[in-house]
C-alpha positions in Angstrom: 0.0 0.0 0.0 1.6 3.4 -1.0 1.5 6.2 1.6 2.9 9.6 2.2 4.9 10.9 5.1 3.7 14.3 6.7 1.1 14.2 4.0 0.0 17.9 4.5 3.5 19.4 4.8 3.5 22.0 2.0 4.9 25.1 3.7 7.9 26.2 5.7 10.7 26.0 3.1 12.7 23.1 1.8 13.6 21.6 5.2 9.9 21.4 6.1 8.1 20.6 2.9 7.5 16.8 2.3 4.8 16.8 -0.4 3.8 18.7 -3.4 0.5 17.1 -4.3 -2.7 18.3 -2.6 -4.4 15.6 -0.6 -7.1 14.9 -3.2 -4.4 14.4 -5.9 -2.5 12.0 -3.6 -5.6 9.9 -3.3 -6.2 10.0 -7.0 -2.6 9.0 -7.7 -3.1 5.8 -5.5 -2.1 6.9 -2.0 -4.0 5.0 0.6 -2.0 5.8 3.8 -1.8 9.4 5.0 0.2 10.8 7.9 -1.8 13.7 9.4 -0.2 15.9 12.2 -2.5 18.1 14.2 -1.7 20.6 16.8 -4.3 21.0 19.6 -4.9 24.8 19.6 -7.9 26.4 21.4 -10.0 23.2 20.9 -9.3 23.2 17.2 -6.9 20.9 15.1 -4.8 23.0 12.8 -2.3 20.9 10.7 1.3 21.4 11.7 4.7 20.1 10.7 6.6 20.6 13.9 6.1 24.3 14.8 5.1 25.3 11.2 1.3 25.7 10.6 0.3 24.2 7.2 -2.6 26.5 6.5 -5.2 23.8 6.8 -7.3 22.2 9.6 -8.2 18.6 10.3 -11.7 19.4 9.1 -10.2 20.1 5.6 -8.5 16.7 5.7 -11.6 14.8 6.5 -13.7 16.8 3.9 -11.3 15.9 1.1 -11.0 12.2 2.3 -14.8 11.8 2.5 -15.2 13.5 -0.9 -12.7 10.9 -2.4 -14.6 8.0 -0.7 -18.0 9.3 -1.9 -16.6 9.1 -5.6 -14.6 5.8 -4.9 -16.7 3.8 -2.5 -14.5 0.6 -2.9 -11.5 2.3 -1.6 -10.3 2.8 2.0 -7.9 5.2 3.7 -5.6 4.4 6.6 -5.0 7.7 8.5 -2.4 8.0 11.0 -3.4 10.9 13.3 -0.6 12.3 15.5 -0.6 15.0 18.1 2.0 17.5 16.9 3.8 20.5 18.5 2.5 21.8 21.9 -1.0 22.1 23.0 -2.4 25.6 23.7 -5.4 26.9 25.6 -7.7 23.9 25.3 -10.7 22.8 27.5 -10.7 19.3 26.4 -8.3 16.5 25.5 -6.9 15.9 22.2 -8.8 12.7 21.8 -12.1 14.4 22.7 -11.5 17.1 20.0 -10.6 14.4 17.3 -13.8 12.6 18.4 -15.8 15.8 17.9 -14.3 16.3 14.4 -15.2 12.7 13.5 -18.8 13.2 14.6 -19.1 16.4 12.8 -17.8 14.9 9.6 -20.1 11.9 9.9 -19.4 8.9 12.1 -20.5 6.5 9.3 -17.3 7.3 7.4 -15.0 5.7 10.0 -14.5 2.1 10.8 -14.0 1.7 14.6 -11.7 -1.3 14.8 -8.8 -2.3 17.1 -7.2 -4.7 14.5 -6.3 -4.4 10.8 -9.6 -5.3 9.0 -10.0 -7.0 5.6 -10.5 -4.8 2.6 -14.0 -6.0 2.3 -14.7 -4.7 5.9 -13.0 -1.4 5.2 -14.3 -0.3 1.8 -15.6 3.2 1.8 -14.2 3.9 5.3 -11.4 5.8 7.0 -9.5 3.8 9.6 -7.8 6.0 12.2 -4.3 4.9 13.4 -4.3 6.6 16.8 -0.9 8.0 17.5 -2.1 9.9 20.6 -3.2 9.3 24.3 -5.2 7.9 26.0 -5.1 4.5 24.4 -8.2 3.2 26.3 -11.4 3.0 24.2 -9.4 3.9 21.0 -10.9 5.6 18.0 -9.1 3.2 15.7 -6.0 1.0 15.6 -3.4 2.0 18.2 -0.2 3.2 16.6 2.5 2.0 16.7 0.7 -0.9 18.5 1.6 -4.2 16.9 2.7 -2.8 13.6 6.3 -3.7 12.5 7.6 -0.2 11.7 10.9 1.0 10.2 11.2 4.8 10.5 14.8 6.0 10.7 13.8 9.7 9.9 17.1 11.4 10.9 19.4 10.5 8.0 23.1 11.1 7.9 23.9 8.5 5.2 21.6 7.9 2.4 23.1 4.5 1.5 22.7 3.3 5.1 19.1 4.5 5.0 18.3 2.7 1.9 19.8 -0.5 3.2 17.5 -0.3 6.2 14.5 0.3 3.8 15.4 -2.5 1.6 15.9 -4.9 4.5 12.5 -4.0 6.0 10.5 -4.4 2.7 12.3 -7.7 2.0 11.3 -8.9 5.5 7.8 -7.8 4.8 7.8 -9.8 1.5 8.7 -13.0 3.5 6.9 -12.2 6.7 4.0 -13.3 8.7 0.8 -12.5 6.7 -1.0 -11.6 9.9 1.6 -8.8 10.6 1.4 -5.3 9.1 4.7 -3.9 8.0 5.2 -0.2 7.6 8.3 1.2 6.0 9.1 4.9 5.8 11.4 5.7 3.0 11.3 9.3 4.0 13.8 11.2 6.1 15.9 14.3 6.4 18.7 16.0 8.2 18.7 19.7 9.1 22.2 20.1 7.6 22.8 17.3 5.1 19.4 16.4 3.4 16.1 18.1 2.8 13.2 15.7 2.4 13.2 16.5 -1.4 16.9 15.8 -1.7 16.7 12.5 0.1 13.6 11.5 -1.9 15.5 12.2 -5.1 18.0 9.6 -4.0 15.8 7.0 -2.5 12.6 6.9 -4.5 14.4 5.7 -7.7 16.1 3.0 -5.7 12.8 1.9 -4.4 11.4 1.7 -8.0 14.3 -0.3 -9.1 14.1 -2.6 -6.1 10.4 -3.3 -6.8 11.3 -4.3 -10.3 13.6 -7.1 -9.1 12.4 -10.5 -8.2 12.7 -11.2 -4.4 13.5 -14.8 -3.7 11.1 -16.5 -1.3 8.5 -13.7 -1.5 5.1 -14.9 -0.2 3.2 -11.6 0.5 3.0 -7.9 -0.3 5.5 -5.4 1.0 3.1 -3.8 3.5 2.7 -0.1 3.6 5.5 1.9 2.0 5.6 5.6 2.9 7.4 8.3 0.9 8.1 11.9 0.5 7.4 13.4 -3.0 6.4 10.1 -4.7 5.8 10.2 -8.4 2.7 8.6 -9.9 4.7 5.9 -11.7 6.3 4.9 -8.4 2.9 4.8 -6.6 1.4 2.7 -9.4 4.4 0.3 -9.3 3.8 -0.3 -5.5 0.2 -1.1 -6.3 1.1 -3.5 -9.1 3.6 -5.2 -7.0 0.8 -6.7 -4.9 0.0 -9.1 -7.7 3.4 -9.9 -9.0 4.0 -12.7 -6.5 0.5 -14.4 -6.8 
């Protein structure tokens, strides 16, 4: 499943920007996992990348996602929701505010499940990956929970980063079909790599890797999360699901 890291990070200069496609275009290209970072600010949920406000609110994210699902009812979206930056001047918890947003958007659009569902169960729904507290009575699947995740986001050596990515996807290809593997190809370094510069190095390597036959492959590569993916790479990830069958 193709995904984007910091899916709404469009502003803040080269070191902060992680994507160039608007959210709807990401969905239309084939992205099905999105990484949404919200600051809890005066009982609202503005989208942030660290300290940088991204000129959008969580309500905008839900509106675009529901619009896509209305037009494509057989699809589903995995949505990691993470509390970002520092909370300010709130009278309720982050979870309570997320719950209110979900209710206002329409509770019927969300699949409340604590485990990864089948595609048949999830069609037409948003599945929240809850990356915030409290974990009791979750709004979706707890993150990181039982996922197998590779997310070395502070990168000083692009070759080492690629080796970690390649190893984790290879493990996913041969791994337990009941385990969900999540691999972040994304990363940066405040001095050495912007997200775009690293993506320019790693995304072509990912494309080439997916073209090669993996010995002993028995399943898909799980969720593969990128900065600045191209449409051809996204489609290549989708096609790779059938190449081992």
